[in-house]
MARBA-716457 format. One record per residue (C-alpha): x negated, y, z. Coordinates in steps of 0.5 Angstrom, whole numbers. Layout:
# MARBA-716457
[atom [X Y Z]]
...
This chain:
# MARBA-716457
[atom [7 210 276]]
[atom [-1 209 276]]
[atom [-3 206 270]]
[atom [-6 199 270]]
[atom [-13 199 268]]
[atom [-17 194 264]]
[atom [-25 194 263]]
[atom [-27 192 256]]
[atom [-35 190 255]]
[atom [-38 192 248]]
[atom [-32 196 248]]
[atom [-36 200 242]]
[atom [-37 194 238]]
[atom [-32 191 232]]
[atom [-27 187 236]]
[atom [-28 191 243]]
[atom [-26 198 239]]
[atom [-20 195 237]]
[atom [-19 191 243]]
[atom [-19 198 247]]
[atom [-13 200 242]]
[atom [-9 195 244]]
[atom [-9 196 250]]
[atom [-8 203 250]]
[atom [-2 202 246]]
[atom [1 197 251]]
[atom [0 203 257]]
[atom [-7 201 260]]
[atom [-12 206 262]]
[atom [-19 203 259]]
[atom [-26 204 261]]
[atom [-32 201 256]]
[atom [-39 199 258]]
[atom [-44 197 253]]
[atom [-48 201 247]]
[atom [-46 206 242]]
[atom [-45 213 241]]
[atom [-37 215 240]]
[atom [-36 221 237]]
[atom [-30 226 241]]
[atom [-25 223 235]]
[atom [-27 216 236]]
[atom [-26 215 243]]
[atom [-19 218 243]]
[atom [-17 215 237]]
[atom [-19 207 240]]
[atom [-15 210 247]]
[atom [-22 210 251]]
[atom [-22 214 257]]
[atom [-28 212 261]]
[atom [-35 210 257]]
[atom [-40 208 260]]
[atom [-47 206 256]]
[atom [-51 201 259]]
[atom [-53 194 259]]
[atom [-48 190 261]]
[atom [-51 187 268]]
[atom [-49 186 275]]
[atom [-51 193 277]]
[atom [-48 197 271]]
[atom [-41 193 272]]
[atom [-41 194 280]]
[atom [-43 201 279]]
[atom [-38 204 273]]
[atom [-33 197 272]]
[atom [-29 199 278]]
[atom [-23 194 280]]
[atom [-20 193 274]]
[atom [-13 189 272]]
[atom [-16 186 267]]
[atom [-23 185 264]]
[atom [-25 183 256]]
[atom [-32 180 255]]
[atom [-33 183 248]]
[atom [-41 184 249]]
[atom [-46 179 246]]
[atom [-48 177 240]]
[atom [-45 175 234]]
[atom [-49 172 230]]
[atom [-51 165 228]]
[atom [-57 167 224]]
[atom [-60 172 230]]
[atom [-59 166 235]]
[atom [-63 162 230]]
[atom [-69 167 229]]
[atom [-68 169 237]]
[atom [-65 163 241]]
[atom [-68 166 248]]
[atom [-65 174 246]]
[atom [-58 170 244]]
[atom [-58 166 251]]
[atom [-60 173 254]]
[atom [-54 176 251]]
[atom [-48 171 250]]
[atom [-50 167 257]]
[atom [-53 171 262]]
[atom [-49 177 260]]
[atom [-42 172 261]]
[atom [-46 170 268]]
[atom [-46 177 270]]
[atom [-38 179 269]]
[atom [-37 173 272]]
[atom [-40 174 278]]
[atom [-38 181 278]]
[atom [-31 179 278]]
[atom [-32 174 284]]
[atom [-34 179 288]]
[atom [-31 186 286]]
[atom [-26 184 283]]
[atom [-23 177 284]]
[atom [-15 178 282]]
[atom [-17 181 275]]
[atom [-15 176 269]]
[atom [-21 175 265]]
[atom [-22 174 257]]
[atom [-26 170 254]]
[atom [-26 171 246]]
[atom [-31 165 245]]
[atom [-33 162 238]]
[atom [-30 157 234]]
[atom [-38 156 232]]
[atom [-37 152 239]]
[atom [-33 146 234]]
[atom [-40 146 230]]
[atom [-39 140 224]]
[atom [-31 139 225]]
[atom [-29 131 224]]
[atom [-23 134 221]]
[atom [-18 140 220]]
[atom [-15 144 222]]
[atom [-19 143 228]]
[atom [-15 143 236]]
[atom [-18 146 242]]
[atom [-18 139 245]]
[atom [-22 136 239]]
[atom [-29 134 240]]
[atom [-34 141 241]]
[atom [-41 140 237]]
[atom [-45 146 236]]
[atom [-49 146 230]]
[atom [-52 153 232]]
[atom [-56 156 238]]
[atom [-51 161 238]]
[atom [-45 156 238]]
[atom [-49 152 244]]
[atom [-49 158 248]]
[atom [-42 160 247]]
[atom [-40 153 249]]
[atom [-44 155 256]]
[atom [-41 161 257]]
[atom [-34 157 256]]
[atom [-37 152 261]]
[atom [-39 158 266]]
[atom [-31 161 265]]
[atom [-28 154 267]]
[atom [-33 153 273]]
[atom [-32 160 276]]
[atom [-25 158 275]]
[atom [-24 152 278]]
[atom [-29 154 284]]
[atom [-26 160 286]]
[atom [-19 160 283]]
[atom [-21 166 278]]
[atom [-16 167 272]]
[atom [-18 166 266]]
[atom [-17 165 259]]
[atom [-21 164 252]]
[atom [-20 165 246]]
[atom [-24 162 241]]
[atom [-25 166 235]]
[atom [-25 164 228]]
[atom [-27 168 222]]
[atom [-26 175 224]]
[atom [-26 181 219]]
[atom [-23 188 218]]
[atom [-24 195 215]]
[atom [-30 198 218]]
[atom [-34 192 219]]
[atom [-41 192 216]]
[atom [-44 185 217]]
[atom [-42 178 214]]
[atom [-39 176 207]]
[atom [-34 181 205]]
[atom [-39 187 207]]
[atom [-45 182 202]]
[atom [-40 182 197]]
[atom [-38 189 197]]
[atom [-46 191 197]]
[atom [-47 186 192]]
[atom [-41 188 187]]
[atom [-44 195 188]]
[atom [-51 194 186]]
[atom [-48 188 180]]
[atom [-50 183 184]]
[atom [-47 176 183]]
[atom [-51 170 187]]
[atom [-48 168 193]]
[atom [-50 162 199]]
[atom [-48 156 199]]
[atom [-43 152 195]]
[atom [-36 157 195]]
[atom [-32 150 197]]
[atom [-34 152 205]]
[atom [-27 153 208]]
[atom [-26 159 213]]
[atom [-20 162 217]]
[atom [-20 168 216]]
[atom [-16 173 222]]
[atom [-16 181 220]]
[atom [-18 184 227]]
[atom [-12 187 228]]
[atom [-9 180 229]]
[atom [-14 177 235]]
[atom [-14 184 239]]
[atom [-7 182 240]]
[atom [-8 175 241]]
[atom [-12 178 246]]
[atom [-8 182 249]]
[atom [-2 177 250]]
[atom [-8 172 252]]
[atom [-9 176 259]]
[atom [-2 175 260]]
[atom [-4 167 260]]
[atom [-10 167 264]]
[atom [-10 163 271]]
[atom [-15 158 274]]
[atom [-13 153 270]]
[atom [-17 157 264]]
[atom [-13 156 258]]
[atom [-17 155 251]]
[atom [-13 159 244]]
[atom [-16 157 238]]
[atom [-15 165 234]]
[atom [-14 164 227]]
[atom [-9 164 222]]
[atom [-9 157 221]]
[atom [-10 158 213]]
[atom [-17 155 211]]
[atom [-19 158 205]]
[atom [-26 156 200]]
[atom [-31 162 201]]
[atom [-30 161 193]]
[atom [-22 164 193]]
[atom [-24 170 198]]
[atom [-30 172 193]]
[atom [-26 172 187]]
[atom [-20 176 192]]
[atom [-26 181 193]]
[atom [-28 182 185]]
[atom [-21 182 183]]
[atom [-19 188 188]]
[atom [-26 191 186]]
[atom [-25 191 179]]
[atom [-31 188 177]]
[atom [-32 183 171]]
[atom [-38 179 174]]
[atom [-38 172 174]]
[atom [-39 167 181]]
[atom [-46 164 182]]
[atom [-47 160 188]]
[atom [-55 157 190]]
[atom [-53 152 193]]
[atom [-57 153 199]]
[atom [-53 153 206]]
[atom [-55 157 211]]
[atom [-58 154 218]]
[atom [-53 153 222]]
[atom [-46 154 218]]
[atom [-42 148 218]]
[atom [-38 146 212]]
[atom [-32 147 214]]
[atom [-27 151 220]]
[atom [-19 152 220]]
[atom [-15 153 226]]
[atom [-9 149 229]]
[atom [-6 156 231]]
[atom [-1 151 235]]
[atom [-2 153 242]]
[atom [-2 160 239]]
[atom [5 160 237]]
[atom [8 157 243]]
[atom [5 163 247]]
[atom [9 168 243]]
[atom [4 171 238]]
[atom [3 170 230]]
[atom [-2 173 225]]
[atom [1 179 221]]
[atom [-5 180 216]]
[atom [-4 175 210]]
[atom [-13 175 208]]
[atom [-10 177 201]]
[atom [-7 183 204]]
[atom [-13 184 209]]
[atom [-19 183 203]]
[atom [-15 188 199]]
[atom [-15 193 204]]
[atom [-23 191 206]]
[atom [-24 193 199]]
[atom [-21 199 198]]
[atom [-24 202 205]]
[atom [-31 200 202]]
[atom [-31 204 196]]
[atom [-27 210 199]]
[atom [-34 209 204]]
[atom [-38 211 198]]
């Protein structure tokens, strides 16, 4: 029996590698394309059968992608701060790159199911929490605008060419091995005995462990269609940043007292919390609570020192 195949762009990245592992666990043969160097052990651990270190362009996809059954497009920029500093480069990574993927599917693999991991950043300053997929999209950063444009490209190709596509709007994805964003910054600050953080501490975020978003992206491939369904990828629970950091400090074993600067980062909305009713209807449910995930992350950080 010939195994089904999945092509993962950005497979070496944080979400990409966990997506590779999820599909491999379900019996798929996994091909990855993007940037980064795997060790033999890493590649085997994440279930990547073939790896191509290359820019994700139409030419490279045609050269290395074959005709997959599924394509998960994890390549692209994932930083609001980067998009504020270099909006043109962010557009290239999130919009131009996605256009290349769509054209590759249209011309070389029209029967493949495409899943696009978008972002809660498309919602911007939400009028209410939790956020439903049908709520208005009002991005407040170049990153959010670019992810929304990429979504619209996906919908265009689904409508005009009948491609099977699904979009998952990822909220705050985290997990062991992620060397950026709040938990990484917090652990590094505690290591230096620093205690000041941006914002007020009251900002609301919806934290979802990377293994849970990977399982949702896998499930989304089964729901991809020319209707281009959109589903929120969050836990459904909104947690103040202050509470997350208190849990980090407790797990770390530090006695430092938190202090917040009161200054917000440009492009960061005050609140994100997902309505996950649609994902639950699909039969998916988160398996790792935010406290479990924070404990796992801090233990990983301490062991890595």
